[in-house]
N, C-alpha and C positions, 0 to 999 in steps of 0.2 A: 697325397701329392701337394707339394707347396706351390702356391702361386705367387708370382712376383708382386710387389706393391704397385709396380707400373700398370698391371692389368686391372687391378681394383680401381686405381686412379682413373683409367680410361672410362670404366663404366660410371664412375661417380661424375666425371667431367661431362659426359654425354647424357647425364640424368636418365640413366637406364635402371629400370627395376625388373625383378623376375616375378611372375605371377604363377603360382602353383595351385591350380584347381584340384580339389580331391574329393573323393566319394568312395568310401569303403576300400581303401588301398592301404590298410594298416601294415601289410607285409613289406611294402616297398617304400612308404612315406618317409621314414627316418633317413633311409640310405639316400634318397633324392635330396632331402633338405640339406643333409650333411655335405653332399657333394657340391651343391649350388653355393653354400656358405664358404666353400674354398675359393670362390670368385667374387662374391659379394654378399653383404648382409642386406641388401636393398631388396628384400624378399616380402611379398604379399601372399599369404596363404588364404585361399578361400575354401573353408569346410562346408560342402554343400549338403548338409544335413546327414552326415555320416552316422551309421548305427553300429559300427564296429569300434575298435579300440582307438580311433583316430583322435578323439577328444583327449585321451590320456597321453597320447604321444605328443600331442601339441602343447601340452602343459610344460614340457621341457624346452619349448621354444617361445617362451613368453616375450623374449626381446624382439621377436618378429611381428610385423603388423599381420593381424588376423581378422579376416571377415567370416562371420559364422551365419549360416542359414539353419534356422530351427527345423525346416523339412527340405528334403531333396527338390531343387528347382530345376535341375537341368544344367548341362554344361554351359550352354549359351548364357544364362543368367549368372552363372558363376563368373564367366569371363567378363561379362558387361559390368557386374559389380566390382571385379577387379580392377578393370580400366577406370572405373569411377573413383575408386580409391587411390589408384595411382595419380590421376589427374589433381585430385584434392592435395596430394603430397608433392605436387609440382614436378612430376616425372614427365620427360618428353617422350620416351619410348618404353615399351614393356616387352620383355621376352617371355612367352608362355612356355611352360615344360610340363608335361603330363607327369602324374604322381605314380604312375604304374611301372616305373623303372625301365621303360623301353629306351628312354633318352640318355645321353651322356652329357653331363654338365660341362665337360671339356670343350664341347662344341660352342658354348657360349662365346668364346674368343673369337670363333669364326663369324658369328653374327655381328660382333662388335667391329672386326676388321672390315667387312663388307660395308657396314653403315658409314665408317670413316672414309672409305675409298669412294663410294658411289652415292652418298647422300641419302636423303629420305626415300624410303621404299618399305614396302611390306615384304618381308622375307619369310619364305616357308622352307623348313628343313626338308631335304629330299632324301628319302630312305631308299635303301636297296631292297626292293620288295621280291627280289628272286632269291635272297638268301634262305638258308635253312630255318625252319620253325615259323616262318611267315604264314598265317593263315590264308588259305585260297580265297576266302571271301574277303579279306582285307585287299588282297591283290586286285580281285575283280571289282571291288567297290572303288578302289582308287582310279582304275581305268575308266570306270563309268563316270566318276566325277570329273576326271581330267577332260573327258570329251565334252560334257556339258559346260564346263567353265570355258573351254575354247570357244563354244558356239555362242555363248553368252557374251564373251568379252573379245574374242579374236586373239587371246594370249594363249600360247602352248606352254603348258607346265608338265613335268613328269610326276609331280606328287602335289596334290591339292587337299589331301586329307591329314596330313601330318599336323600334330598339335604343337610341334616345336616351331615357334614363329617369333619374329620381331614385328611389333606393330608401331608405326609413328602415331602416337596417341592424339596429337593435335590435328591430324588430318584425316583419320578415318571417319566414316559416317557415324551419326549419333542416333539415327532411328533404324530399327530393324523389325522384321516380321517374326521372327523365330526366337525360341528360348532354349533349345536342346542341341543335340549334336548338329543339326543341320545348320546352326548358326555360323559355324566355321566355313561353310561354303558361302553363305550369304554375305558375311563380312568381307571376303576376298573379291566377290563379284561386285559388290557395291563400291568397294574401294577402287577397283579398276575402273569402274564408270566414272569415278571421281578424278580420273586421270592420275591415280597414284600408281607408281611402278609397283608391279607384284612379280616377285622372282623367286626361283628356287636357289637354295645353297646346299651342298652336300652335307649330310650328318650320318652319324653311325646310329645304328639302331639294335636293340637286344630284345628278342621275343622269348622269354622264359615261361613256358606253359605251366611251370609249377608255382610261379609266383604272380604272374599277370592276371589281373581280373578285368574282363571287359563288360562294360555295361551297355553295350551295343545291342539293342533288341531287333533283330533281322527284319521281322515283318512290320513292326510299328515304325521304326526309325527309317527303314527304306521307303515306307510309305510316305512319311513326313518329307524325306529328301526328295522324292519324285514330285509331291505336290509343289515344294519350294521351287524345284527347277521348271515346272509348268509356269509358275508365276513369273520367274525370272526371265524365261524365254520369251513370255509374251511381252514383257516390258522392254526386253532388248529389241525385239522385232518392231514393236509399234511405237517405241519412243527412243531408245538408245541408239540403235543403228541409223534412223532417219536423222536424229540430232547430229550424229558424227558426220554423215553425208553433208548436211547443210552447212555445218561449221567448216568442213573441208572445202565445199564449194565457195563459201563466204571468203575464206581465207586466200584461196587460189585465184578466185574469180572464175567466171563461166568459161571465158576463152581459154585459160590455162588448163582448167579442169578438163576441157573438151580435147586439147592437145595431148595431155598427159594419158588421159584414160581411154581415148578413142584412136587418134592418129598415131601417138607414139607408144602405145602400149605393146608390150611384147607378145601379146595373145595374137593368133593367127586371125586373118581376116574372117575366116568362116566362123571363128569363135565370137568375135566381136560383133558380127552381123546377127548371128543367132541370139546373142545377149539382147541386142536391140529389138529383135522380133519378139522374144520372149517378154521384155518389158511392155511393148506395145500391146501384145495380146492380153496379158494380165491388166494393164491399164484401161483397156476398153471393155473387157469382160465385166459382167455384173457381180464382181467380187467386192462390192462396197464395204469398206471397214476391214477388209482382209487382204488387201492388194500387197501391202508390204510384206506380211508374213508368207504369203504364197510366192511372191517373186523372188524373195531371198532365199526361201527353202528350196525352190526349184532350181535356182541358180547355183546353190550348194550341191544339190543332188546331181545335176548335169555338168558341174565343174565349169560353169560360165562366169563371166565377168560380173561380179555382183554389183559394183558401182554403175556399170552401164545399164544393166537390167533394171535397177532401182531407178535411175534417172528417167529412162524412157516409159517406166510404169506410171509416171506422173503426168502422162499425156492427157489425161482427162481432169486437168486442173480446172477450178471453178468456171472461167469464162467459156471454156469449150464443153462443159458438161451438157447444156441444153442441146447443143449440136450432136454430141455423141448419143444422147437419148432419142433425139428426132431421128437421126440416121438409123439407129437400131429398130426404131418402130417402123420406119419406112421399108427397110429391108425384110423385117418380120412379116409385114403385111403381104409380102410376095408369097409367103408360105402359110400364113394363118390369117383368116379373114377376121375383121372386127366390125361390130355394129355401130361403133362410135369411133370414127378415125380421129385422130388428133392434129391439130395444126400447131406449128412452132410460133407461139406467141406468148405474151406475158400472162395469159390466163391459164396456161398449162400448170397443173398441180401434180403431187405425188399421187393424189386419189385418182386422177386421170390414168396415170401409169399403171396403177394397180389393176384398173379395170381391163387393161391390155396387157397384162403381165406376160402371158405366154408369147405374145407377139414380140414383146420386148426383149424377153430372154433368148428366144430363137434368133432374132435379129442382131442382138449384141454380140452373140458368139460368132455369127457369120461375118459381122462387120469386123470383129476383132481378128478373125482368121485372115480376112482379106488385107486389112492394114498391116497386120504382123508380116505377111508375105511381101507386101509391097515395100514396107520399110526395111525388111531384112534383105530383100534382093537388091534394092536401090543402094543401101549402105555397103553392100558387098562390092558392087560395081564401082562405087566412088572411092571405097578404100583401096581397091585394086588399082584404080586409075591414079591415085595419089602415090601409091607406092612405086608404081612404074615410072612416074614423073621423077621420084627421088632417085631411082637407080639410074635414070638417064644422066641425072646431074653428076 
């Protein structure tokens, strides 16, 4: 198939290269390279320690930039070294295409068109995972990955595992935890956290069981991916989501945030007041260090307003902490006696609380329940009252 000079000119003008990581895909590598050459010669091949006929095949492509790994280091390292080489050659964007023959070079034009139309973004080729010959484990793995990507970033995609992608090289993160298959998950999550748009575009896919060689090791690689998602979820709940909340709060201002998320939210009064009650309960309860992950997790589980729940979970901010602890101890003393009662003064230490830990724990849960019910009921009545005033007007 002949490709117009204009198509190649677009790729050169935007400074786009194509990175082809390969490991023991000698059956399909030549076909992949020839098809990409129909669109551009800006190709970087990363031979990740192949032990088959890959080296002999690449001898026929000496005019292409090649990065050779003496030993197999993993797809993540292959991609990262490909990015590094692309930056050294002053490319702004890199399209990555797998060498197993599942992708069509004709879709390169689609990536370029979306880039020209929408500007910088990390584009992921969306495959039709329901078509014939698509392995069931690939379809399940993709759904699994899509869910966790949404949980970690709030972005819904239909395909997060496709290796056919366009990366804005100047904007994606430079530091990562991972080196192998799970890198492709980490890079899109971290890019989304940097406010880089991450989007799907449709691409064709071919799964030929007679040619395709998969290096995915179900147990080892799934374990790695699970560990990575555990780390990313923890970072998202303890840092990214609170950061996003405070950025939004700072940008809008407390008054506007309250109006939009509480008074003018489309949620029902019951849902908003329940979200407030949940936030207060978790904020008062002795979940020190885990309040954010618990309140957001419960808000997602019970389909409540996450912004409201998170806001009210911060009820125990530093100036109020001594009063919360003292109130918990006083209420707890009604159920559990202590030989050494505490007084609310500057001499109270954490060691003192430890000596009365049972009293504190019982009291904190009782106090949390009482305040949650009080805040929830009061907010429901106030929201109902405000809504009635609006309807009268």
